[in-house]
C-alpha positions in Angstrom: 40.4 -50.4 -56.1 40.5 -47.7 -58.7 43.2 -49.5 -60.5 41.4 -52.8 -60.4 38.1 -51.2 -61.7 40.0 -49.5 -64.6 42.2 -52.4 -65.7 40.3 -55.4 -64.8 36.6 -54.3 -65.1 37.4 -51.5 -67.7 35.3 -49.0 -65.9 36.0 -45.4 -66.6 36.4 -44.0 -63.0 38.7 -41.9 -61.1 39.9 -42.1 -57.5 37.5 -39.4 -56.2 34.5 -41.2 -57.6 35.6 -44.6 -56.1 36.1 -42.9 -52.7 32.7 -41.3 -52.8 30.9 -44.5 -53.8 32.8 -46.6 -51.2 31.8 -44.1 -48.5 28.1 -44.2 -49.6 28.2 -47.9 -49.4 29.9 -48.0 -46.0 33.1 -49.6 -47.4 36.6 -48.8 -46.2 39.9 -50.3 -46.9 41.9 -52.5 -44.4 45.0 -50.4 -44.1 47.2 -48.7 -41.5 45.7 -45.7 -39.7 47.0 -42.6 -37.9 50.3 -43.2 -36.0 50.0 -44.3 -32.4 53.7 -44.1 -31.5 54.9 -40.6 -31.3 58.1 -39.9 -29.3 58.8 -37.1 -26.8 62.2 -35.5 -27.3 62.4 -34.9 -23.5 62.0 -38.5 -22.5 64.8 -41.0 -21.8 65.1 -43.7 -24.5 66.4 -47.1 -23.3 68.4 -49.6 -25.5 66.9 -52.7 -27.1 67.9 -55.7 -25.0 66.5 -58.7 -26.8 68.6 -59.1 -30.0 69.8 -62.8 -30.1 68.1 -63.4 -26.7 66.5 -66.9 -26.4 63.0 -66.8 -24.9 62.8 -69.9 -22.8 60.3 -69.2 -20.0 57.1 -67.2 -19.2 57.7 -63.8 -17.4 61.1 -63.7 -19.0 59.9 -60.9 -21.4 56.7 -58.9 -21.6 56.0 -56.3 -24.3 53.2 -53.8 -25.0 52.0 -51.6 -27.8 49.1 -49.4 -28.8 47.0 -49.9 -31.9 44.2 -47.8 -33.6 40.6 -49.3 -33.7 38.3 -48.2 -36.5 34.8 -48.2 -35.5 31.4 -47.5 -37.2 31.6 -43.9 -35.8 35.0 -42.6 -34.9 37.8 -44.6 -33.4 39.4 -45.9 -30.2 42.9 -47.0 -29.1 43.8 -50.3 -27.6 46.8 -51.2 -25.6 47.8 -54.8 -24.6 50.5 -56.5 -22.7 51.7 -59.9 -23.9 54.1 -62.5 -22.5 56.5 -63.4 -25.3 57.0 -67.1 -24.3 53.4 -68.1 -24.1 51.7 -65.3 -26.2 49.4 -64.9 -23.2 47.6 -61.6 -23.2 48.2 -60.4 -19.5 46.1 -57.3 -19.7 44.5 -54.7 -22.1 42.7 -51.4 -22.0 40.9 -49.2 -24.5 40.8 -45.3 -24.6 39.5 -42.6 -26.9 42.8 -40.6 -26.4 46.5 -41.3 -26.4 46.9 -40.2 -22.9 49.2 -42.5 -21.1 47.0 -43.3 -18.1 45.2 -46.2 -19.8 48.7 -47.7 -20.4 49.6 -47.5 -16.7 46.2 -49.1 -15.8 47.1 -52.0 -18.2 50.5 -52.3 -16.6 49.0 -52.6 -13.1 46.6 -55.2 -14.2 49.3 -57.2 -15.8 51.3 -57.2 -12.5 48.6 -59.3 -11.0 50.0 -62.2 -13.0 53.6 -61.7 -11.8 56.6 -59.6 -12.9 58.8 -59.9 -15.9 62.5 -59.8 -16.0 62.4 -57.5 -19.1 59.7 -55.2 -20.4 59.9 -54.2 -24.0 58.1 -51.2 -25.6 58.4 -49.0 -28.6 59.6 -45.3 -28.3 56.1 -43.8 -28.0 55.6 -41.0 -25.5 53.2 -43.1 -23.4 56.0 -45.7 -22.6 59.0 -43.4 -22.3 57.1 -41.2 -19.9 58.5 -41.0 -16.4 55.3 -42.4 -14.9 55.6 -45.6 -16.9 59.4 -46.2 -16.9 59.5 -45.2 -13.2 56.9 -47.9 -12.3 59.0 -50.5 -14.1 62.3 -49.3 -12.5 60.5 -49.4 -9.1 59.6 -53.0 -9.7 63.1 -53.9 -10.6 62.3 -54.7 -14.3 64.9 -54.1 -17.0 63.5 -51.7 -19.7 64.0 -52.5 -23.3 62.8 -50.3 -26.2 62.6 -51.0 -30.0 65.0 -49.3 -32.4 63.2 -46.3 -34.1 61.2 -47.5 -37.1 61.9 -51.2 -36.3 58.4 -52.8 -35.7 59.9 -56.3 -36.0 61.6 -55.7 -32.6 58.2 -56.2 -31.1 57.1 -58.9 -33.5 54.9 -60.8 -31.1 52.5 -57.8 -30.3 52.4 -56.9 -34.1 51.2 -60.5 -34.7 48.6 -60.2 -32.0 47.2 -56.9 -33.6 46.9 -58.7 -36.9 45.1 -61.5 -35.3 42.8 -59.4 -33.2 41.8 -57.2 -36.2 41.3 -59.8 -38.8 39.5 -62.3 -36.4 37.4 -59.7 -34.5 37.6 -55.9 -35.2 37.2 -55.9 -39.0 34.3 -58.5 -38.7 32.4 -56.7 -35.9 31.8 -53.1 -36.9 31.5 -51.9 -33.3 29.3 -48.9 -32.7 30.2 -47.7 -29.2 33.1 -48.0 -26.7 30.8 -50.3 -24.5 30.3 -52.6 -27.5 34.0 -52.6 -28.3 35.0 -53.3 -24.6 32.5 -56.3 -24.4 33.6 -57.7 -27.8 37.3 -57.5 -27.0 36.7 -59.1 -23.5 35.1 -62.1 -25.1 37.7 -62.3 -27.7 40.8 -62.1 -25.5 39.2 -64.7 -23.3 38.9 -66.9 -26.5 42.4 -66.0 -27.6 44.0 -67.0 -24.3 42.0 -70.0 -23.3 40.6 -71.6 -26.5 42.7 -70.4 -29.6 45.4 -73.0 -30.4 48.8 -71.7 -31.7 50.9 -73.8 -34.1 54.0 -72.2 -32.7 52.9 -73.5 -29.2 52.5 -77.0 -30.4 48.8 -76.6 -30.7 48.3 -75.4 -27.1 46.5 -72.3 -25.9 48.5 -69.4 -24.5 46.9 -70.0 -21.0 48.0 -73.7 -21.0 51.6 -72.7 -21.8 51.7 -69.7 -19.4 49.9 -71.5 -16.6 51.6 -75.0 -17.1 55.1 -73.6 -17.2 54.6 -71.3 -14.2 53.4 -74.2 -12.1 56.5 -76.1 -13.0 58.7 -73.2 -12.2 56.9 -72.8 -8.7 57.4 -76.4 -8.0 
């Protein structure tokens, strides 16, 4: 913004003044925020299992991630679990800390839809913790983890975050956790049941997830 004002608008401003004026006007940049994926050296890291794997059915691969949610005052964290084949959001939770409990809660909620063959995560401490990996192992699920610094290993969740933020978060300016929860509940319901995806041949995630599951059951 400082470069734009100097070079295009020819204003004599410095970065500090631009920051001060943006803060006074309640403006902030759409940019990455504090890291949500911090590893724990004492936790076991699993290999990435999805390189060159063809995704052909629902519940073949699920994945999860945590993202930072800026609010009018403060911030929250959002975790979601998504089915790779259908892009269906199986579960989600919010928290004001990076404690792993809200990730476990989301996992148990996702299990209400079924069980994946492979579950993919990053190497964050919440997902490498024994409580999380132990629950997956107990359920007979193969564990896959992104390579360090390889966000594209979990590309479907990264695309989900971009969609949620640009279509909902950045437009809503939520004030409280309750407001955020209600807004996300409405949005994810829309995302799963009403939002068409070009990559799904203009069907919704719920149509693809539910329809294919019904065929597999038959």
